[in-house]
N, C-alpha and C positions, 0 to 999 in steps of 0.2 A: 801446587799444594794449596789446599783450602786455607783461606785467610780466616782467622777466628777472632771474634770480638765478644767480650763479656760486658754487658751493661748491668751494673750492680746498684743495689740500694734503690730499687724501683718500687714505688708504692703500688702501682697498678700495671701489671705486666701486659694486659690486653690493650690498655690505653697506649702504653709505650709502643707496642707493636704497630698500632695505627699511626702514631706519630712518625716512627721510622719508615713505615711503608709510604707515607706521604712524601718524606724527604727523598726516598728512592725513586718514586714516581717522577718527581721534579728533575731528577738526574737521568731519567730514561732507563732505569734499571728495574728488572723484574724481580718480584719477591714471592716466595712461598712461605706463608705463615703456617707452621706445623703446630697443631694444637694437641692436647692430650686426649680429647674425646669429642663426641658429636655435640655435646652441650657447649663446650668451649668454642667449637667452630661456629655454632649459631650465635653466641655472644659476640665474637669478633666480627662476624658478618654484619650484625646490627650496628656495632660501633663504627665500622667503616662507612656505613650510610650516614652517620652523624659527625664524622671526623674528617676533615676540619668542618667547623660549623658553616663556613662560607664556601666550601668547595666540595669536590667529590673525588673519591679514590675508586677508580674502576676495579672491581674485584668479582670473583666468583669462586665456587668450590672447584677443587682440582679435577673432579670428574665431569664438570659441565662441558657442554658442546663448544662453548666459547673460550675454554681454558687456554687454547693455543694462542689466542690473540688478546688475552686479558693480562694486564701487568701485575696484578696482585691476586694470588691464589690462596685459598684457605683449605686446609685438609687435616684430618687426623689419621688418615690411612696412608701407609707407605706404598703408593701406587706409581705408575709411570707418569712422572711429572712433565708438564709441557715445556719446562725450561730448567736450567741448572745454574742460575745466576746467584741469587741470595736465598739462603734458607734461614728463616727466623724461627728459632725453636722456643715454643712456650711450654713444652712438656718437661717433666722432671727426669726424663731419660735421654740418653744420647741417641739421636736418630742413627740407625745403622747405615743409612745411605748418605750421611752428611758429606763424605768426601767426594761425592759426585758434583757438589756445588762449588762455585768459585769462592763464595764467602758464607760463613756460618755466623749468625748472631745469636748469642745466648742472653736471654733477659732473666735477671735474678731479682727476686722480690726481697722484702724485708723479713719474710717468714723463715724461721729457723730451719724447718724441714726442706724448704726450697733452696736455701743457702747451702745446706749440707749436700744435697744431691748435685748442686752446681759445683761444689768443691770437688766431688768425685769426677764429674765430667771434665773439669779443668785439669785435674791430674792425668786423666786418660789422654787428653789431647797433648798436654805438655810432655808426657812420657813417650809419646810417639813422634816427637820432634816438631809439632806444629807451633808456629809463632803465635802468641796470644797477646792481644791488646785488651786492656781493661779500662772501662770508662765508668767512673762513679757518678751516677745521676743525682742522687740525693733526693731532696724533697721538692724539686721543681721539674717534673717530667715534661711539662709543656714547652719549656724553653731550655733544652740542653745547650751547653756552650759549644762553640765551634770545635774545640778540642774533643768534646764528647761525641760529636756526630761526624767528625771528619771521615769521609768515605762511607757514610751510612747509606751506601748504595744498595 
């Protein structure tokens, strides 16, 4: 069954996605960052070029020829993904394909609309018997505590 984690009270969802992707890369785990649209995919792509400032997170779009060998994928289309390890959801809807993945990470911002849609997703997962862990990030997304990132694979 898919392991589900909610990271809440995040000031910048896209930046947090980059941070968690970097942690996953260090652990040898592959990530798909699922965005709401093409513009968000472009923003996350650019952020991954700049995050971390002294490193590089290998990434590409889900339909790229190198997707099968790239550890971090970015896409807003539900296509045939090159892996099924970690799905990092930046959209406000539940990805219909989430249960194919070993782990789902939901990032929830401070925005009230985002929080409300996250509550709906939380109830959906809970009502279907998924175990859910919640990690409150607060105001310091660059340095989440070990408890907040344990298993952020």
